[in-house]
C-alpha positions in Angstrom: 298.7 100.5 167.7 302.4 99.8 168.0 303.3 102.3 165.3 301.0 104.8 167.0 302.6 104.4 170.5 306.1 104.6 169.0 305.2 107.7 167.0 303.5 109.4 170.0 306.6 108.8 172.1 309.0 109.9 169.4 307.4 113.3 168.7 307.8 114.2 172.3 311.5 113.3 172.3 312.1 116.7 170.8 309.3 118.9 172.3 310.5 122.1 170.8 310.4 120.8 167.2 307.0 119.3 167.7 305.5 122.5 169.3 307.0 124.7 166.6 305.6 122.5 163.8 302.2 122.3 165.5 302.2 126.0 166.1 302.9 126.8 162.4 300.0 124.6 161.4 297.8 126.0 164.2 298.2 129.7 163.1 297.8 128.8 159.4 294.7 126.7 159.9 293.2 129.4 162.3 293.7 132.2 159.8 292.4 130.0 156.9 289.2 129.1 158.8 288.6 132.7 159.9 289.2 134.0 156.3 287.0 131.4 154.6 284.3 131.8 157.3 284.3 135.5 156.7 284.1 135.1 153.0 281.3 132.5 153.0 279.4 134.5 155.6 279.6 137.6 153.5 278.5 135.7 150.4 275.5 134.2 152.2 274.6 137.6 153.4 274.7 139.0 149.9 272.6 136.2 148.6 270.1 136.6 151.5 269.9 140.3 150.9 269.1 139.9 147.2 267.3 136.6 147.1 266.0 135.7 150.6 264.6 139.2 151.3 262.9 139.9 148.0 263.9 138.2 144.7 263.6 134.6 145.8 265.9 131.7 145.2 263.8 130.4 142.2 261.2 132.2 140.1 258.7 130.9 137.6 257.5 133.4 134.9 255.7 133.5 131.6 258.2 132.7 128.9 260.0 136.0 127.9 259.0 138.0 131.0 262.5 138.3 132.4 263.8 140.1 129.3 260.6 142.2 128.9 259.1 143.0 132.3 255.8 144.2 131.0 252.4 143.6 132.5 251.5 142.2 129.1 253.8 139.3 129.8 251.9 138.2 132.9 250.1 134.9 133.3 247.1 133.3 135.0 248.3 130.4 137.2 246.7 127.1 136.4 246.1 124.0 138.5 248.8 122.0 136.7 251.5 124.6 137.4 250.6 125.1 141.1 250.5 121.3 141.7 253.9 120.8 140.1 255.4 123.5 142.4 253.5 122.3 145.5 254.5 118.7 145.3 258.3 119.4 145.0 259.6 118.4 148.5 262.5 120.9 148.2 260.1 123.9 148.0 259.0 125.3 151.3 256.7 128.2 150.2 255.1 129.1 146.9 254.7 132.9 146.8 252.5 134.5 144.0 253.5 138.1 143.1 252.4 140.9 140.9 255.2 143.5 140.4 255.5 146.7 138.4 256.5 150.3 138.8 254.4 153.4 139.6 254.8 156.9 140.8 254.3 157.3 144.5 253.1 160.8 145.5 252.3 162.8 148.5 251.7 166.5 148.2 254.4 168.0 146.1 256.7 165.0 146.6 256.9 162.3 143.9 259.2 159.2 143.8 259.4 156.1 141.6 258.2 153.1 143.5 258.5 149.3 143.0 254.9 148.1 143.7 254.7 144.5 144.9 251.4 142.8 145.2 251.8 140.0 147.7 249.8 137.4 149.5 250.1 138.7 153.1 250.4 135.2 154.8 252.8 133.7 152.2 255.0 136.8 152.0 255.3 136.7 155.8 256.4 133.1 155.6 259.0 133.8 152.9 260.5 137.2 153.5 259.4 137.6 157.2 257.7 140.8 156.0 255.5 141.0 159.1 258.7 141.1 161.3 260.2 143.9 159.3 257.6 146.4 160.5 259.3 149.3 162.2 256.1 151.4 162.7 252.5 150.5 162.4 251.0 147.1 161.8 250.9 144.4 159.1 248.2 144.4 156.4 245.7 141.7 155.6 244.3 140.3 152.3 242.0 142.6 150.4 242.8 145.8 152.4 243.2 149.1 150.6 246.4 149.6 152.6 250.1 149.8 151.8 253.4 149.0 153.5 256.2 151.4 152.6 260.0 151.2 152.8 261.0 153.5 155.7 263.4 155.6 153.5 260.6 156.1 150.8 258.2 157.2 153.5 260.9 159.6 154.8 261.5 161.0 151.3 257.8 161.5 150.7 257.3 162.9 154.2 254.7 160.3 155.1 253.9 158.5 158.3 251.6 155.7 159.4 248.0 156.6 158.9 248.7 159.0 156.0 247.4 158.5 152.5 249.7 157.4 149.6 248.8 158.1 146.0 250.0 155.7 143.3 249.9 156.5 139.5 251.0 154.2 136.8 250.2 152.2 133.7 248.0 149.2 134.0 247.3 146.1 132.0 247.0 146.7 128.2 247.7 150.4 128.7 244.9 151.2 131.2 245.6 154.1 133.6 246.4 152.8 137.1 245.5 155.2 139.9 244.7 154.6 143.6 244.9 156.0 147.1 246.0 153.8 150.0 246.3 154.2 153.7 249.8 153.6 155.0 249.4 150.7 157.4 253.1 150.3 158.3 256.7 151.1 157.5 259.2 148.4 156.8 262.9 148.1 156.8 265.1 145.7 154.7 268.8 144.9 154.8 268.9 146.2 151.2 268.9 150.1 151.1 267.5 150.0 147.6 264.4 148.3 148.7 264.0 150.7 151.6 264.1 153.6 149.2 261.5 152.4 146.6 259.4 149.5 147.8 255.6 149.6 148.2 253.7 146.5 149.2 250.0 146.1 148.5 247.8 143.0 149.2 247.8 140.9 146.0 244.1 141.4 145.2 244.5 145.2 145.8 247.4 145.4 143.5 245.6 143.3 140.8 242.7 145.8 141.0 245.1 148.7 140.9 246.6 147.5 137.6 243.2 146.3 136.3 244.8 142.9 135.6 242.3 140.3 136.9 244.0 137.4 138.7 247.2 137.5 136.6 250.7 137.4 138.1 254.1 138.5 137.0 255.9 135.6 138.9 255.7 132.8 141.4 258.6 133.0 143.8 259.8 129.8 145.5 261.4 129.6 148.9 263.5 126.5 149.5 264.3 124.5 152.5 268.0 124.4 151.3 268.8 127.6 149.4 272.0 125.9 148.0 269.7 123.6 146.0 268.3 126.5 143.9 270.1 125.5 140.7 269.0 121.9 141.0 265.4 122.8 141.7 265.3 125.3 138.8 266.7 122.7 136.4 264.3 120.0 137.7 261.2 122.3 137.4 262.3 123.5 133.9 262.2 119.9 132.7 258.8 119.3 134.1 257.1 122.5 132.8 256.4 123.3 129.2 259.3 125.6 128.0 257.0 127.1 125.4 255.0 128.8 128.2 257.2 128.9 131.2 260.7 130.0 132.2 262.3 128.9 135.5 265.3 130.8 136.8 267.4 130.5 139.9 269.0 133.5 141.6 272.3 133.0 139.7 270.5 133.4 136.4 268.6 136.4 137.7 271.6 138.1 139.3 274.7 137.0 137.2 276.7 140.0 138.4 276.4 138.9 142.0 277.5 135.4 141.1 280.5 136.8 139.2 281.4 139.1 142.1 281.3 136.1 144.5 283.5 134.0 142.2 286.0 136.8 141.7 286.3 137.5 145.4 286.5 133.8 146.3 289.4 133.3 143.8 291.3 136.1 145.5 290.8 134.5 148.9 292.0 131.2 147.6 295.3 132.8 146.5 295.9 134.1 150.1 295.0 130.7 151.6 297.3 129.1 149.1 300.1 131.2 150.5 299.2 130.0 154.0 299.3 126.4 152.9 302.7 127.1 151.3 303.9 128.3 154.7 302.6 125.0 156.3 304.3 123.0 153.6 307.7 124.6 154.2 307.3 124.1 157.9 306.4 120.4 157.7 309.1 119.9 155.1 311.7 121.5 157.5 310.5 119.2 160.2 311.0 116.2 157.9 314.5 117.2 157.1 315.4 117.7 160.8 313.9 114.3 161.7 315.8 112.5 159.0 319.1 114.3 159.9 318.8 113.8 163.6 317.9 110.1 163.5 320.3 108.8 160.8 322.2 106.8 163.4 319.0 105.4 165.0 317.6 104.4 161.6 320.9 102.7 160.7 320.8 100.6 163.8 317.1 99.6 163.2 318.0 98.6 159.7 321.0 96.6 160.8 318.9 94.6 163.3 316.4 93.7 160.7 313.7 96.3 160.7 312.2 96.7 157.3 312.6 100.3 155.8 308.9 100.5 154.9 308.1 100.0 158.6 310.3 102.9 159.5 308.6 104.9 156.8 305.2 104.2 158.4 306.6 105.3 161.8 307.9 108.6 160.4 304.6 109.1 158.5 302.6 108.5 161.7 304.7 111.0 163.6 304.1 113.7 160.9 300.4 113.0 160.9 300.2 113.3 164.7 302.1 116.6 164.7 300.0 118.1 162.0 296.8 116.8 163.6 297.8 118.5 166.9 298.0 121.8 165.0 294.9 121.3 162.9 292.7 120.4 165.9 294.1 123.2 168.0 293.5 125.7 165.1 289.9 124.5 164.5 289.0 124.5 168.3 290.5 128.0 168.8 288.6 129.4 165.8 285.2 128.0 166.7 284.4 130.6 169.5 285.6 133.5 167.3 283.6 132.4 164.3 280.5 131.8 166.4 280.8 135.2 168.1 281.1 137.0 164.8 278.2 135.1 163.3 275.8 136.6 165.8 277.7 139.9 166.2 278.8 140.6 162.6 281.4 143.2 161.7 279.6 146.4 160.6 281.2 148.6 158.0 281.0 152.4 158.3 281.9 155.5 156.3 282.5 155.5 152.6 282.9 151.7 152.5 279.4 151.3 153.9 278.0 153.8 151.3 279.7 151.7 148.5 278.0 148.6 149.8 274.6 150.3 150.0 275.1 151.7 146.5 275.0 148.0 145.3 271.9 147.3 147.5 273.9 145.3 150.1 273.7 145.5 153.8 277.1 146.8 155.1 277.9 144.0 157.5 280.3 141.0 157.5 278.8 138.0 159.3 280.8 134.8 159.7 279.7 131.4 158.5 279.7 128.4 160.8 279.3 125.8 158.0 281.1 122.7 159.2 282.5 122.2 155.7 284.8 125.2 156.2 286.5 123.6 159.2 286.7 120.1 157.8 288.1 121.2 154.5 291.0 123.1 156.0 292.0 120.0 158.1 291.7 117.7 155.0 293.9 120.0 152.8 296.6 120.2 155.5 296.6 116.5 155.9 296.9 116.0 152.1 299.9 118.3 152.2 301.4 116.2 155.0 300.9 113.0 153.0 302.4 114.4 149.9 305.5 115.6 151.7 305.9 112.3 153.5 306.8 110.7 150.1 310.2 112.4 150.4 310.7 110.8 153.8 309.8 107.4 152.4 312.2 107.9 149.5 315.1 108.7 151.8 314.3 105.9 154.2 314.0 103.3 151.5 317.5 104.3 150.2 319.1 104.2 153.6 322.5 102.6 154.0 322.7 100.9 157.4 326.6 101.0 157.7 326.9 104.6 156.5 324.0 105.8 158.8 325.5 104.1 161.9 328.7 106.1 161.5 326.8 109.4 161.8 
């Protein structure tokens, strides 16, 4: 407490120097927090668009399905498989699916469609499909009804209540054909899904493809999406690899993972520059403190104060100044980050078209993950500790007689 009291009084002996140092830390920490929050928010949104809205964080297929997405690579779920998935405490929802392609037709208009056979209740729990209805109502199990992406409906000139014709190839080469009443139109954050997706109740889709009760995949929703890799690895060890393949979203979408890593590396370079600015500012403060207080340190040494105690005092002063800047920067950035989390920056024009081309929603939400705020403070404090070694070095080599002459 004695060192703390002395340090607190000493930093306010020169208010201008303390405020300038704290201000440099404040602006750097604020910018670093805002930048990392923007990056992580954008990454989470990308993953949510691709995995949380459709693909899933983890999928279980018949071995070889991912490289050959044929209906001949489907499987019949058995009790052992379902029990293994259900008892995993990290899995919140087990969603069975049957997916394939077909031609969606209305009059003279024909478009390629991604047909997804889904359990209505489980799909609603995972993708919130029932909340994505823009027109019409949600379907129920066993109905000869379909939900269409709103852009696909627009391209086919269809509306709620009209009839959709689907033509495709079923199981073992059988012809798949069916007519379905459009129960509702849906809208996703991914423009690609809006342009091509058709949802059918699972049993209706199985009948359409003449496939019995077979599935193409079982999609898993997790309580903590960041555990996808761990869950996939754990299930892969439990299930027979001869029959099953378990993949997380990183394996299913390596391009997205590479894009995130590349963008994150670029962001770290910019943040590194901000940290360099902080380092120079703190080092300048150290040089001024040592130069201004040579006489004081000489007297303290002459009356018997140990150099390491002076080192602790200077170190405590540096930590207090940096902490002032770090805390102020974090506190100032919290309202901005929170605002932009719920009111994300929306991209327009050609940039928005580029994002939509890759199937991503053109918005930049911010992330309020506490790790972002804590990590910036820890890094700055580490910089402070490293630079304080120079102050310790100079203090331990101090000459009392020479310093008192200054």
